[in-house]
Steps between C-alpha positions, in 0.01 A plus 500: 500500500789735575644445156170585333479826704856586388418443148188719517701771669764475227231536224350799679840671523588437138153637386517805714863562401405486130236761562692733735848486346417692184338780693808520733737513197290771340499697826879466527548619147293810562676582823851455346404740218370759741816484715719539182290793394545659837872558466686168531788446259384440148414147424353533156569157377358345823204728482424397137514136593252557778262684280474213239 
């Protein structure tokens, strides 16, 4: 029974991770671009990769 519970928990984690991860990545991209725009050293190539 414990093994079944662990399998179900793993499936739930994978499913929620697949849903939440893209949103987290998008949020990180936006924040990085904002920080660069606020006066951090120019990272134009990095910024262009994030915007793709």
